[in-house]
C-alpha atoms as an extended CHARMM CRD file, in Angstrom:
* protein
*
       167  EXT
         1         1  MET       CA           -152.3450000000      202.5380000000       55.0000000000  PROA      1               0.0000000000
         2         2  ALA       CA           -149.8220000000      202.2710000000       58.2440000000  PROA      2               0.0000000000
         3         3  ASP       CA           -151.9820000000      205.2190000000       59.7470000000  PROA      3               0.0000000000
         4         4  SER       CA           -155.4920000000      204.3750000000       60.0020000000  PROA      4               0.0000000000
         5         5  PRO       CA           -157.4890000000      204.7990000000       62.8460000000  PROA      5               0.0000000000
         6         6  SER       CA           -157.5690000000      200.8570000000       63.3610000000  PROA      6               0.0000000000
         7         7  SER       CA           -153.6540000000      200.7760000000       63.9250000000  PROA      7               0.0000000000
         8         8  ARG       CA           -153.5370000000      204.2330000000       65.9300000000  PROA      8               0.0000000000
         9         9  ARG       CA           -156.0140000000      202.3200000000       68.0810000000  PROA      9               0.0000000000
        10        10  ALA       CA           -153.9840000000      199.3410000000       67.7520000000  PROA      10              0.0000000000
        11        11  ALA       CA           -151.0460000000      201.7130000000       68.7830000000  PROA      11              0.0000000000
        12        12  GLY       CA           -152.3720000000      202.8730000000       71.3880000000  PROA      12              0.0000000000
        13        13  ARG       CA           -153.3990000000      199.9200000000       73.2230000000  PROA      13              0.0000000000
        14        14  ARG       CA           -150.1770000000      198.0650000000       72.8480000000  PROA      14              0.0000000000
        15        15  LYS       CA           -148.7360000000      201.6580000000       74.7480000000  PROA      15              0.0000000000
        16        16  ALA       CA           -151.1180000000      201.6340000000       77.7040000000  PROA      16              0.0000000000
        17        17  PRO       CA           -150.1220000000      199.0120000000       80.9800000000  PROA      17              0.0000000000
        18        18  ALA       CA           -151.5670000000      195.6670000000       79.8780000000  PROA      18              0.0000000000
        19        19  LEU       CA           -155.1420000000      194.9610000000       83.0110000000  PROA      19              0.0000000000
        20        20  GLY       CA           -153.3110000000      192.0170000000       83.0080000000  PROA      20              0.0000000000
        21        21  ASP       CA           -150.5060000000      193.1510000000       85.0120000000  PROA      21              0.0000000000
        22        22  SER       CA           -152.3080000000      195.2350000000       87.5550000000  PROA      22              0.0000000000
        23        23  PHE       CA           -151.9900000000      194.8470000000       91.2170000000  PROA      23              0.0000000000
        24        24  THR       CA           -155.8660000000      195.0300000000       91.3690000000  PROA      24              0.0000000000
        25        25  HSD       CA           -157.3980000000      193.3180000000       88.6480000000  PROA      25              0.0000000000
        26        26  ARG       CA           -154.9390000000      190.1070000000       89.5400000000  PROA      26              0.0000000000
        27        27  LEU       CA           -156.5550000000      190.5730000000       93.4470000000  PROA      27              0.0000000000
        28        28  HSD       CA           -160.0160000000      190.7000000000       91.6470000000  PROA      28              0.0000000000
        29        29  THR       CA           -159.7440000000      187.9860000000       89.1770000000  PROA      29              0.0000000000
        30        30  LEU       CA           -158.5460000000      185.6370000000       91.7320000000  PROA      30              0.0000000000
        31        31  GLY       CA           -161.0910000000      186.6370000000       94.0040000000  PROA      31              0.0000000000
        32        32  LYS       CA           -164.0440000000      185.7270000000       91.3190000000  PROA      32              0.0000000000
        33        33  LEU       CA           -161.9480000000      182.5070000000       90.5820000000  PROA      33              0.0000000000
        34        34  THR       CA           -162.0050000000      181.9650000000       94.4980000000  PROA      34              0.0000000000
        35        35  ASP       CA           -165.6160000000      182.7480000000       94.8180000000  PROA      35              0.0000000000
        36        36  ARG       CA           -166.8320000000      180.3470000000       92.1310000000  PROA      36              0.0000000000
        37        37  VAL       CA           -164.9320000000      176.9740000000       94.1120000000  PROA      37              0.0000000000
        38        38  THR       CA           -166.1870000000      178.5280000000       96.8810000000  PROA      38              0.0000000000
        39        39  GLN       CA           -169.9200000000      178.7110000000       95.7410000000  PROA      39              0.0000000000
        40        40  ALA       CA           -169.6050000000      174.9400000000       94.9410000000  PROA      40              0.0000000000
        41        41  ALA       CA           -167.7900000000      174.0240000000       98.3100000000  PROA      41              0.0000000000
        42        42  TYR       CA           -170.8290000000      175.7610000000      100.0490000000  PROA      42              0.0000000000
        43        43  LEU       CA           -173.7110000000      174.7920000000       98.0650000000  PROA      43              0.0000000000
        44        44  ASP       CA           -172.8240000000      170.8450000000       97.6540000000  PROA      44              0.0000000000
        45        45  GLU       CA           -171.8020000000      170.8260000000      101.3680000000  PROA      45              0.0000000000
        46        46  THR       CA           -173.8800000000      172.6030000000      103.4940000000  PROA      46              0.0000000000
        47        47  ALA       CA           -177.0240000000      173.8110000000      100.6280000000  PROA      47              0.0000000000
        48        48  LEU       CA           -175.7270000000      177.9660000000      101.4110000000  PROA      48              0.0000000000
        49        49  PRO       CA           -174.9950000000      180.3200000000       98.3780000000  PROA      49              0.0000000000
        50        50  LEU       CA           -172.0960000000      181.9410000000       98.4790000000  PROA      50              0.0000000000
        51        51  GLY       CA           -173.6420000000      184.9770000000      100.5270000000  PROA      51              0.0000000000
        52        52  GLU       CA           -175.4280000000      183.3860000000      103.4960000000  PROA      52              0.0000000000
        53        53  GLY       CA           -172.1450000000      181.1510000000      103.2950000000  PROA      53              0.0000000000
        54        54  ARG       CA           -170.4010000000      184.2350000000      104.1630000000  PROA      54              0.0000000000
        55        55  CYS       CA           -172.9820000000      185.6650000000      106.6780000000  PROA      55              0.0000000000
        56        56  LEU       CA           -173.6260000000      183.0680000000      108.3650000000  PROA      56              0.0000000000
        57        57  ALA       CA           -169.7990000000      182.3270000000      109.3620000000  PROA      57              0.0000000000
        58        58  ALA       CA           -169.7390000000      186.7580000000      110.1770000000  PROA      58              0.0000000000
        59        59  ILE       CA           -172.1880000000      185.5380000000      112.8230000000  PROA      59              0.0000000000
        60        60  GLY       CA           -170.1900000000      182.4780000000      113.7660000000  PROA      60              0.0000000000
        61        61  ALA       CA           -167.1410000000      185.1110000000      114.7200000000  PROA      61              0.0000000000
        62        62  PHE       CA           -168.7030000000      187.3980000000      116.2010000000  PROA      62              0.0000000000
        63        63  ALA       CA           -172.4050000000      187.0330000000      117.1930000000  PROA      63              0.0000000000
        64        64  PRO       CA           -174.1610000000      188.5850000000      118.2320000000  PROA      64              0.0000000000
        65        65  LEU       CA           -174.5920000000      190.8890000000      115.4860000000  PROA      65              0.0000000000
        66        66  SER       CA           -177.1740000000      193.5390000000      114.0650000000  PROA      66              0.0000000000
        67        67  VAL       CA           -177.7850000000      193.8430000000      110.3240000000  PROA      67              0.0000000000
        68        68  LYS       CA           -175.2560000000      197.0300000000      109.8270000000  PROA      68              0.0000000000
        69        69  ASP       CA           -172.7460000000      195.1110000000      111.3330000000  PROA      69              0.0000000000
        70        70  LEU       CA           -172.8450000000      192.0060000000      109.3690000000  PROA      70              0.0000000000
        71        71  ALA       CA           -172.8380000000      193.4100000000      106.2600000000  PROA      71              0.0000000000
        72        72  HSD       CA           -169.6700000000      195.0160000000      107.8090000000  PROA      72              0.0000000000
        73        73  ARG       CA           -167.7320000000      191.6000000000      108.8170000000  PROA      73              0.0000000000
        74        74  ALA       CA           -169.1630000000      188.9750000000      106.0960000000  PROA      74              0.0000000000
        75        75  ASN       CA           -167.7820000000      191.8930000000      103.7020000000  PROA      75              0.0000000000
        76        76  VAL       CA           -171.5640000000      193.3240000000      101.5480000000  PROA      76              0.0000000000
        77        77  ASP       CA           -174.2040000000      195.6800000000      101.4240000000  PROA      77              0.0000000000
        78        78  LYS       CA           -176.4980000000      195.7360000000      104.1190000000  PROA      78              0.0000000000
        79        79  GLY       CA           -179.1060000000      195.3180000000      102.2820000000  PROA      79              0.0000000000
        80        80  GLN       CA           -177.0650000000      191.6620000000      100.6440000000  PROA      80              0.0000000000
        81        81  ALA       CA           -176.5420000000      191.0240000000      104.4750000000  PROA      81              0.0000000000
        82        82  SER       CA           -180.2340000000      191.3340000000      105.3150000000  PROA      82              0.0000000000
        83        83  ARG       CA           -181.8770000000      189.0480000000      102.0020000000  PROA      83              0.0000000000
        84        84  ALA       CA           -179.1750000000      186.4990000000      103.9990000000  PROA      84              0.0000000000
        85        85  ALA       CA           -179.9810000000      187.0000000000      107.3940000000  PROA      85              0.0000000000
        86        86  GLN       CA           -183.7670000000      186.8680000000      107.1550000000  PROA      86              0.0000000000
        87        87  SER       CA           -182.9270000000      184.0030000000      104.5760000000  PROA      87              0.0000000000
        88        88  LEU       CA           -181.0070000000      182.2490000000      107.5950000000  PROA      88              0.0000000000
        89        89  VAL       CA           -183.4290000000      182.9440000000      109.5610000000  PROA      89              0.0000000000
        90        90  ASP       CA           -186.4820000000      181.1460000000      107.3120000000  PROA      90              0.0000000000
        91        91  LYS       CA           -184.2500000000      177.9290000000      107.2230000000  PROA      91              0.0000000000
        92        92  GLY       CA           -184.5290000000      177.6700000000      111.1540000000  PROA      92              0.0000000000
        93        93  LEU       CA           -180.0680000000      178.9140000000      111.5340000000  PROA      93              0.0000000000
        94        94  VAL       CA           -180.9640000000      182.4470000000      112.4670000000  PROA      94              0.0000000000
        95        95  VAL       CA           -182.9470000000      184.1460000000      115.2380000000  PROA      95              0.0000000000
        96        96  LYS       CA           -183.7440000000      187.2170000000      115.6690000000  PROA      96              0.0000000000
        97        97  THR       CA           -184.3960000000      189.5730000000      118.7800000000  PROA      97              0.0000000000
        98        98  PRO       CA           -184.9690000000      192.7370000000      119.5650000000  PROA      98              0.0000000000
        99        99  SER       CA           -181.2830000000      194.9270000000      120.6020000000  PROA      99              0.0000000000
       100       100  ALA       CA           -180.8710000000      195.7100000000      123.7850000000  PROA      100             0.0000000000
       101       101  ALA       CA           -178.4860000000      198.6990000000      122.4850000000  PROA      101             0.0000000000
       102       102  ASP       CA           -180.9470000000      200.2560000000      119.4820000000  PROA      102             0.0000000000
       103       103  ALA       CA           -185.0300000000      199.9260000000      119.8230000000  PROA      103             0.0000000000
       104       104  ARG       CA           -185.6590000000      199.8660000000      116.0440000000  PROA      104             0.0000000000
       105       105  GLY       CA           -183.1000000000      196.8250000000      115.7370000000  PROA      105             0.0000000000
       106       106  VAL       CA           -182.4560000000      193.1410000000      115.6500000000  PROA      106             0.0000000000
       107       107  GLU       CA           -179.6110000000      191.2460000000      117.0510000000  PROA      107             0.0000000000
       108       108  LEU       CA           -178.8900000000      187.9000000000      115.3050000000  PROA      108             0.0000000000
       109       109  ALA       CA           -177.5510000000      184.9530000000      116.7430000000  PROA      109             0.0000000000
       110       110  PHE       CA           -177.6770000000      180.8200000000      115.9580000000  PROA      110             0.0000000000
       111       111  THR       CA           -180.3820000000      178.9650000000      116.5450000000  PROA      111             0.0000000000
       112       112  PRO       CA           -178.5260000000      175.1600000000      117.3300000000  PROA      112             0.0000000000
       113       113  ALA       CA           -179.3030000000      173.7660000000      113.5780000000  PROA      113             0.0000000000
       114       114  GLY       CA           -177.2010000000      176.7910000000      112.9360000000  PROA      114             0.0000000000
       115       115  GLU       CA           -174.4690000000      176.6020000000      114.9410000000  PROA      115             0.0000000000
       116       116  GLN       CA           -174.5380000000      172.8340000000      113.6020000000  PROA      116             0.0000000000
       117       117  LEU       CA           -174.2500000000      173.9290000000      110.3750000000  PROA      117             0.0000000000
       118       118  TRP       CA           -171.7950000000      176.5650000000      110.7520000000  PROA      118             0.0000000000
       119       119  ARG       CA           -169.0710000000      174.1290000000      112.4120000000  PROA      119             0.0000000000
       120       120  ARG       CA           -169.6770000000      172.3370000000      109.4210000000  PROA      120             0.0000000000
       121       121  LEU       CA           -169.1100000000      175.1620000000      106.8880000000  PROA      121             0.0000000000
       122       122  MET       CA           -165.9520000000      176.2190000000      109.5850000000  PROA      122             0.0000000000
       123       123  ARG       CA           -164.5260000000      172.9580000000      108.2830000000  PROA      123             0.0000000000
       124       124  VAL       CA           -165.4140000000      173.6410000000      104.6460000000  PROA      124             0.0000000000
       125       125  ILE       CA           -163.4420000000      177.3050000000      104.1080000000  PROA      125             0.0000000000
       126       126  GLU       CA           -160.3010000000      175.5030000000      105.8640000000  PROA      126             0.0000000000
       127       127  ARG       CA           -160.3290000000      172.5100000000      103.4180000000  PROA      127             0.0000000000
       128       128  ARG       CA           -161.0610000000      176.0270000000      100.7860000000  PROA      128             0.0000000000
       129       129  ASN       CA           -158.1200000000      178.3330000000      102.3080000000  PROA      129             0.0000000000
       130       130  ALA       CA           -155.5380000000      174.8980000000      102.1140000000  PROA      130             0.0000000000
       131       131  GLU       CA           -156.6260000000      174.2280000000       98.4580000000  PROA      131             0.0000000000
       132       132  ILE       CA           -156.3960000000      177.6550000000       97.7740000000  PROA      132             0.0000000000
       133       133  VAL       CA           -152.6900000000      178.6250000000       99.0700000000  PROA      133             0.0000000000
       134       134  ALA       CA           -151.5070000000      174.4890000000       98.2230000000  PROA      134             0.0000000000
       135       135  CYS       CA           -149.3590000000      176.4250000000       95.7570000000  PROA      135             0.0000000000
       136       136  LEU       CA           -147.3410000000      177.5310000000       98.1210000000  PROA      136             0.0000000000
       137       137  SER       CA           -144.5390000000      176.3550000000      100.2960000000  PROA      137             0.0000000000
       138       138  PRO       CA           -145.1630000000      177.0060000000      104.4880000000  PROA      138             0.0000000000
       139       139  ALA       CA           -143.4640000000      180.0450000000      104.0910000000  PROA      139             0.0000000000
       140       140  GLU       CA           -143.9220000000      181.8200000000      101.6110000000  PROA      140             0.0000000000
       141       141  GLN       CA           -148.3580000000      180.8320000000      103.2740000000  PROA      141             0.0000000000
       142       142  ALA       CA           -146.7610000000      182.5330000000      106.4380000000  PROA      142             0.0000000000
       143       143  GLN       CA           -145.3330000000      185.5810000000      104.3170000000  PROA      143             0.0000000000
       144       144  LEU       CA           -149.2430000000      186.0310000000      102.2810000000  PROA      144             0.0000000000
       145       145  ASP       CA           -150.5780000000      186.2850000000      105.1020000000  PROA      145             0.0000000000
       146       146  GLY       CA           -148.3360000000      188.8040000000      106.4130000000  PROA      146             0.0000000000
       147       147  LEU       CA           -148.6930000000      190.6460000000      102.7790000000  PROA      147             0.0000000000
       148       148  LEU       CA           -152.3520000000      190.6840000000      103.0360000000  PROA      148             0.0000000000
       149       149  GLY       CA           -152.4120000000      191.9220000000      106.6470000000  PROA      149             0.0000000000
       150       150  ARG       CA           -150.8490000000      194.7050000000      105.7090000000  PROA      150             0.0000000000
       151       151  LEU       CA           -152.2730000000      195.5670000000      102.6860000000  PROA      151             0.0000000000
       152       152  VAL       CA           -156.3930000000      195.2920000000      104.1900000000  PROA      152             0.0000000000
       153       153  ALA       CA           -154.7020000000      197.4870000000      107.1650000000  PROA      153             0.0000000000
       154       154  HSD       CA           -153.2720000000      199.9150000000      104.5930000000  PROA      154             0.0000000000
       155       155  ALA       CA           -156.4310000000      199.8670000000      102.3310000000  PROA      155             0.0000000000
       156       156  ARG       CA           -158.9410000000      199.9280000000      105.3720000000  PROA      156             0.0000000000
       157       157  THR       CA           -157.2330000000      203.3400000000      105.9960000000  PROA      157             0.0000000000
       158       158  LEU       CA           -156.9570000000      204.3880000000      102.6840000000  PROA      158             0.0000000000
       159       159  ALA       CA           -160.7340000000      203.8050000000      102.3620000000  PROA      159             0.0000000000
       160       160  GLU       CA           -161.8260000000      205.5250000000      105.8840000000  PROA      160             0.0000000000
       161       161  ARG       CA           -159.4670000000      209.1420000000      104.7370000000  PROA      161             0.0000000000
       162       162  ARG       CA           -161.6120000000      208.8550000000      101.2870000000  PROA      162             0.0000000000
       163       163  ASP       CA           -165.0780000000      208.5030000000      103.5190000000  PROA      163             0.0000000000
       164       164  ASP       CA           -163.6060000000      211.4200000000      105.6510000000  PROA      164             0.0000000000
       165       165  ALA       CA           -163.3970000000      213.4800000000      103.1040000000  PROA      165             0.0000000000
       166       166  LEU       CA           -166.8930000000      213.1790000000      101.2550000000  PROA      166             0.0000000000
       167       167  ALA       CA           -168.1570000000      213.7540000000      104.8420000000  PROA      167             0.0000000000
């Protein structure tokens, strides 16, 4: 009985590292939880779903942008960026103009209504960020900011190396 298949599986699970202790799992969990509260705030205060809000924020920070650049800056795939951009155009928040750099491409920029909503969205983002880190002291917040910057830069380097190796 002590050596049954179920007891061997249970013993195997105990020997494996706990998924909940994994840095990447915890980071993913934090991201998902913050997405949930951010999605609710975006909808309540701007009527935009999370993806469109992220794209609007990226356009505000980096306009004019191509759809490809929007995908990169908003950290979404190109299809998501394209759908969000079209939705923002349909809502009268963004305009598409022919790209000077690419005859087949377009550049995205705000309409006056888009810029007004972007300013409101940025206040939502600032409040949400403050709420998320409110459990940390100012010194811990500064330390976290520095560490996250280093981790993002390192992860970007690892991703670029991987992409280069696959090319």
